[in-house]
N, C-alpha and C positions, 0 to 999 in steps of 0.2 A: 581679594577679587581678582587674581591671577585669571587671565584670560586662557583658554585652553585652544585658543589659535594664534597667539602669539609669542612665538619661543624664537631666540636669535641666540646665537653663539657670540656674535660681535655686535653689542649692544649700539655702536656708535659706526654707521657706513664711513663716516669723514672722518674718524679719529685717527690720530697718526701718532705711533709711537717710535720705538726705537728702528723699527722695520721699514720705516719711510712711507707710512699709511697717509692718506691726505688728511689733512688737518683744515677743519673750518677755520681758524684763525689764519691763515696763510694770508688772505686779504684784508687783515685787522677786522674780521668780521665774526666772531665765535659764536657760542652757545650762550645769549647773554640772559641774564637772571637765571641763570643754572642752578638748582638747587641740590643738594643730596638725594639721590633718588631711592624710591622705595624699591624692594622686590620687584613689583609689579612695573613700574616706570624702565626700572634696568633694562627690561626685555625691549625696549624702544629704541628705533633708531633717533628720534627727537621727542621728548616729552611735551607736555603742552606748554608748558613755561620755557621752552627752549625756542632760539631764534636760530634757523639754518642761515646759511650764505644767502644772500638776495637772489642768486641764479637757480639755487635749489628750490627756493620759494617759489619763483616763477615757472619753473617746470611742472614741480608739483602741484601748483595752482592750474595749469594747463590740465594736468591728469585729472584733476576733480572736476574741471570742467568738462571732459571728456565722457567722463564716468556719468554725469548727471544730463549729457546732452540726449541722449534718447529720450527722458522723460520730458525735459523742457521742449524739444521740439514736437513731441509726440500730441503734447495737449492742445495745441491751437491748430493742428493738423486734423485733429480728431474732431474738434468744433466748428472747424471750415464748412463742412457741409449743410449743416445745421444753421450755419450764418450766412448760407447764399454763397460762399465762396469758393467752391469746390472748381471754379473754371477762372478763379482769379489769383494766381500764383505770387502776382505781385503783393497784393493786399496780406497774403499769407506769409510772406518774409518780414513786412512790418509788424504783423503779430509776434512772429518768432524773436525780431529783433526787443520789440519791448519786453517781452515775458524775459530774455536775457537782461536787459536793463534793469527792471525792477528787482530781479532776484539777486544781481548784484548788490543793490542798494539794502535789499532786506538781509541779506548775508553779512554786510558790515553792521548794519544795526544790531542783529544777534550777537555777534561776536564782541562786540565792544560794550552795549547795554543790555543785551537779552541775557540767557543762561549763560555766555562767556565760554562755551566749549566748541571745537572746532566741528561745527556742524553748517553745511552748506543750504541754503534756501532756496527753493524752486517752486514751479507749479504743481497742485495737488490732484491728484487723480481724483481723490474725496469729492471735489466739486463738479467733474465731470458728468456724473449721472444725473445729479439734480437739474445741471445746466442744460441737458439735452431733454431731460423730462419737460422744464419748461417750453423750449423751442419747441418740442414737439404738439404744444396746444394749437389748438385750432385759430387763434389770433396770430401765432408766430410761425404758422409753418411756411416755406418757403413757396414764390408761385412756381409754377411750372415752367414758365419761359427763363426762370434763373437756371435751370436745372439743365437745359439745352445750351451747349458751348455755342452753337451758330448765333442764337439770338442774345448773347448776351455781350454788350459793350462797357466793359470795365471802366471806360472814362466817362459814361453818362451819368447825369444827376438822378436819374431815376434809378439804376441799378445802386449808386454810392449809397441812397437814402435807404434802400432796402436793407443791406447787410449794417448799415450805421444803425439804424434805430433797434436793430436785435442786439447788437454790442453794448449797446447805450443801457438796453432794460438788464443785462448781465451785468455792467457795471454797479447800476443802482442796488441790485439785491446783494451783491456780493460787498457792497461798502455798508449796507445796514446789518447783514450778518456777522461783519467782522467787527462790528461795535459790541457783539454780544461774547465773543472771543476775548477781546480785552478788558470787558466787565469781569469776566469769569478768572483771567489771568490776575489783573493788576487788584481785583478786591481779595485774593488770596484763597478763594474757593478750591482751586486746584491745589493749593498746599495743604488745605485742610484733608482734603480727601485722601491725600498722602500717607498719613498714618494708619489708612485700612487699605493701603497697597501695598501688597508684598511680593514675594517672588512668585507665586502662583499666581498672580495677576499679570507681572511682567512677563513672564516665560511664554504663555500662550500670545502675549499679545505682541511683543517683539517676532516671535518664529509666524506668525500669520500674516506680518508685513511681507514676508516674502513667500511662503509657501504658496499661498492661491495665485501667484504669479507665473507657476508652473507653465501654465495655458498658454498666456501670451509671449514669454520667455522662448517655450518650445516653439511656437510659431513663427517668432522671429529667427531663432537659430535654423527651424526647417526650410527656411527659403534656400538655403544652401548649407545641406550638412557638413559637408567639406569643409566650407571657409569657417563656419562655425567651431568645428572640432579641431581645426588647426589653431583659431584664437584662444580656445580654452588650451590646448597644449602649451602655446607660447606662456599664458599668464602663470599656468600652475609649473611649468618650467623654471620660469625667472622666479617665482615668489617661493617657491619650496624647494627646488632641488639645486639651482644656482645661487642662491640668497647669501652664501659664504664665500663666492668664490670673488676675489678682488680684482678689479679692471685698472692696468696701468692707462693715466690719463695725464697728457699734461696741463701744468697748473702755471701762472705766474704770482709770486708772492714778493713782498716788498724786502724780504731780507735773502731768499736765494734765488729770484729772479726767476728764469724759466728753467722748471726741472719735472720731472715726472714722479708721479705718487699713485697710490693706490686707492681706487675708488669703489664701493660697493654698489654699482650700478644697478644690477638685477634686483637686489633687496628694495632700493628706493623707488625705482620706475617700472617697476613690472608690469602694469597697465599701460602705461605710455607704448612702451615698447611692444608689446602686445598687440596694440590697438593700430600702431603705426606700420608693421611689418605686413599686417593681415589687409589693412586699406592699402598698403604700396602693391601689395600681391593682386588686389581686386583691380586695381588701376591695371596692370601687366596683362590680366585676363582677359579686359574690358578691351585694350587696343588691339590685342592680337585677336581679337572678336573668338577667344578660348569659350566665354560665356556666351548663350544664346541671345540673339538681338528680337526674338519675338515676345512681346509683353505678355503672352501666355505661357510661353515656356517653363519648366522648371531652371532655376538658376538666373533667371532674369534680374531679380533684385538684387542679386550680388555684384551688377553693374555699377562703376561709379558714376555713370552718365544719366541714370534714370531720373535723377535729380536736377539737371544741369539749368531748367527753366529758374529755379530760385537762383542760380548764381546768375545767369545772363540780365536779369531784369532787375535785381536787388542794386539799389544805388551805392555808391562809395562811401557816403556819408549822409546821417540821417539821426536826429536827436529827437527822441521821443520825449513827450510832455503831457501833464496831465490835460484831461479834457479833449484830446485831440481826436477824438469821433464827435465829440458834441457834450451837452450836458445830459448825466446820465436820470434816467428814469427809474421806477421803482413799482413793482407789483408783489401784494401779497403772497400768492402762490409761489413764488420765487423764492422769496425770502424764506419761508420754512423749509422748502427743500435745501437751500444753503447752509441752513441752521444745521440741520442732518449731518451735511458733510463736514460741518465745523466741528461737531461733536467728535466723529470720528478721527479727524484732523488732530485734535487735542490729546486723545486717546494714544495715537501713534507717536506723536511726538514725545510723551512723558517717557513712552519706553525707548524712544530713540535716544534721549538724555542720558539714562541710565546705560544703555548699551556704548554711547560714545564715551561716556565718563571711564566706562571699563577699560576700552581700548585703547585709550589716550594715557593711562596712567593716573587718572585724577580720582579724588574722593566721589562719593555720590553726590550729586548736588543737594545742596539745602533746599528747603523750602521757599525760600526769598528769591533762591535763582529758578525754580521752576515756575514759581509766580511770573516773574520777569520774563522767563523765556517764553511761555504761553501768551502774555499780554503783547509781546514786540512781534510774536507771529500774527497775532489781530492787526498790529499797527501795519505788519507787512501785507495783510490782505486789503487792508484799506487802501494802502498806497497802491497796490496791484489793481483794483478797482477803479481807481482816480486815475491812473494812467493808462486803462484798457484793454488789458492784458487777455479779459474773458475768462481770468481764472482767480486764483489766489494764490498765496504760498503756504509752503510748511518745510519742515524739516526732512530732507532727502535720506532715505535709511540706504540707498544704495552706496553714498558717501559714505557712511558710517560702516559700511564692509570695506570700502577703500582704505580704510583708516586700518583696520585688522591686517589686510594683506600686504600695505606698503611700509608698516610699522612706524609711521610718520604720523604723529601726533600734535605737532605744533599747532599752535592757534595763528601763526604768522601766515602759514601756508595756506589756511581759508580765507584769511585777509586778501591775499596774492590771489586767490580764487575769486573773490567778489570783485575784486579789479579789473581781473580777466574779463567777467562776466558783464562788467559797464562797458567794456573796449569792444567786447563783441556787439553788444546792443546799439552802439555808435556807430561802428564801422559797419555795414549792411554786408558787404562783400567778404569780410573773413568771417563774418556768422553765416553766410551762406557756403563759404568754402567747408566748413565743419559739419553743414547739414548734409552733405552728401556722402558721409559714412554708410557704407552699405548697410544694410537689414541684418543681413546673416554675423556681420563682426560686431554690433550691437548685442545681437540674440546670444552670442558665446559669453560676450561681458557679462551678462546679465545672469546666465548660469552659473559663472564661478561667485558672483557678488551675492545672490538671492541665498546661496548655499551656504554664505559666511554669515550673512544675517540670522538665517535660521537656526545656526548652531549656536551662536551668541545668545539668542533667546534659550534655549534649550539648555546654555549652561548655567543659567540662574537657578537651576534646580540643584546645585550642588549645596546651597544652604539648606534644603529640605530634605526632611527624614524620607526616603523615598524606597523603605521598606514598608512604609506606613499605607495601608488598603486605603484610607482616606486620602492621601495626596494623590495617588496612584489614579483613582477615580476621578478627582477635581482637574488634574492635568490633562487626562485621557478623553475625558468627556467635554470638556471645555475645546482642546485643540480639534477633535473629530467635529463637533458641532459648528465650529469655526469654519470647516470645510465644508460639511453636507448642507447645512440650513442656507448658505448664499449660493451654493450650486443650484439648489431646489427654486430656490426665488428667482434667480435669472432664468430658469427654464420654463416656470409657470409665473410669468407676472401678472396673468388675468386673474389668478386665483386669489392675489392679495388687493382686493377689492372692500372699501368700506364705504364708498358713498360718498365721501369727503376727498376731494382731489389732493387737497393738503397733506391730510393726514396720511393718504395713500404715498404721496412723494416720500415725505419722511419716514414710513415704513421701509419703503423700497429701498432707500439709500441704506438706512441702518441694517436691514436685515441681509443685504447683500456686499457689506461690507465685514471679511472675515475677521479682521483683528477687533472690529467690535464687538461681534458676536462671543468670539472666545475670550476676549478681557472681560466683557462684563459677566458673562458666565464664573469666569475665575474669580473675580471680585465677588460674585453673589453668592457662590459657595465656599469659597475659603471664609467669608465672615460670618457664615450662617452655621454650617456643618462643626459639631463642638471639636475641639483640638487645640493641644497647648500650644503656647509659643512657641517652643522647641522643635515640637513635630511640624510647625506651619513654617520653619525657618525664620520667623521673624525674630527670633533673640539672636540669631547671628545675624540676619540683616542689619537691627540696630544697633550691635556690638561693632561691626565696620563701620559704621556711619559715625558712632560715637568716639571710635579709636584712631581717626583720623587726626592728624596734627590740625591744629585749629589756625594755625599760622597759614598752612597750606590751604586750607579751605577759603580762608579769606584772600589770600593771594590769588586766588584761579577764579572765585564767584564774585569778588566784591567790583564796584565800579573802579575804572581806570582812572588815572591821574589823580588819587586821593579824594575823589568826591566818596562823599559820606565818611571818611574818615579826618581828611584836612580841611577839606572845605563842605559847605552844606551840613554841618553837625548839628543843626537845629533838632532840640528835644522833639518837636513836633514829628520829625520823621520816623521816631520809632513806631508811632502807629501806622505806619505803610506797611502792608503787607509785603510791599518787593523790594524794601528798601533793606538792605546789608546790616544787622544787629554789630553795635560796636563791643569789640573786647572789654574786658573787664580793664580800667586802668587807660580805654582809649578817650581820646581829645572831645570834649563835650558830656562825658557821662562819668561819673563817680561810680565803680561799682560796690558790691558788698565787702570784697575782700579789702578795698581802699580804706572802707568806713570803719573797718573793723581794725586796720594797721593805725588810722588817726586815732584811734579810741585808746589803743596799748601804748603808743607813744605819748600820749597827753597825760596819761595815768601813770607814766613813768617805768613801764614795764621794760624788760630785756631786751635787746635789739634781736638775738638770736629768734626769741617768740615772735617777733613783728615779722621777722624773715619768713617763718616757717606758715604765718597766716598770709603772707603775701601769697606763697606758694599754693 
């Protein structure tokens, strides 16, 4: 499953040979737990089980935080108007800090106990549409006086109650809907469905994660095409053209003390370098008044001082906590709408798991890992509701794209990113500083990242017979409907009226989510139109999953610290769909081969035969 977008002549950017290349072991911190690499993982700078030096983990974790920053900040800002907070930037910064903090917790839970792939967790846009639909109901529409800045006193109890009762309602419906996601994941229903999901389902699902976002990415980039083009140029320059250029850097080692070694800087930090350079130039153009100062002028949002209110009003230190807005409330209409968003989020996440595994040199995730991943995402949504982010959590597809560009698939990097998110949520000023990244810089980044994600989805078709008219129809029809149907529903929301408000909300969310439409059609057509397993790509797909080293699968996807293999090995756990299966000969379980071996030894058979039986 070699990724078409990951190739590198220098597989380790910090490998040191006789030419004096920088070594990850200089400070006594090498690639821990490094295993012999497969052809796929040899193309990576750091594979999933590798541990880069601590300073690389920090910088790469910051890069992942910056990649997710646009989506993390956008969700609370989108909800602000319908929460009656459009004239209260201080509370908006509180929501931003809260979503940072919860995303950090959920990322660490996913990496250590979930699917165990290096996937960042953050706010989901799948919950935005049903949330806005619920807040647009007559009972929850903002009073007219909250829309007038001159009449809003953000410190008054009356105003505080107006926005808090709305976010408490969001908290309640998200927490109830998250229980459905946990049930689907931990019960094994997702794992059961995976036997029917092949390349023709995964390909349109992953591709349609990014393709429908061309409009929003183009709008952000179009704020100032010059800045966006420069950001794109820098990221492409660093990640594609300069990736094999080694830069001399000073380092300090225990043996050689201070000396200079070469480091593949551009290969490891293309996104971070591109963002920082573009951001700095925007700051220079703002100070020199090169960008217009009129809010209605083209290019105004490229200034770095347009979000200055968040920075000046945010506190230095604030610790988010569950129930900070009060006791959550629940309404049936909101629950049905959020459940529709949960369904879309689960479909997207399964596709993200496979895409991430491909990019980081890992085997495809087994069923128990997928079950656990979806269940932990449901737990993350429950925590997000309890903390009051106004949103849930899901796997971030743009960070999967970052893995393909940086070629760093280490799990420890995402652990560092989770810790960075926790710090950003606690230190309000730091989070506010990152929130001032100009819109066109983020837009340029999205154009690169979403292109990578789309290509990763399409690359799954390499296992399918694309000379078959059946497969061409299934993929083409699925991906085209995934673009056309949501576009029509968004333009004609009044035409989708059944007379039942809850059903209207469910249909509205499902039919405006391209990845759900395309993935569902691909799933339906691929499993109903006659075709051989080889033609559908399921034969190659299953062979790839079965041909992977069982030891590597266990090492990547099993619980950490020996849980399930050395501890908690009760026979009852074998009935849990999310629990890793013990290998033959594992502690607490006697496999068939062991029983045969005992039988042969007791009957006096030759030891050679016993050895062959064990094999």
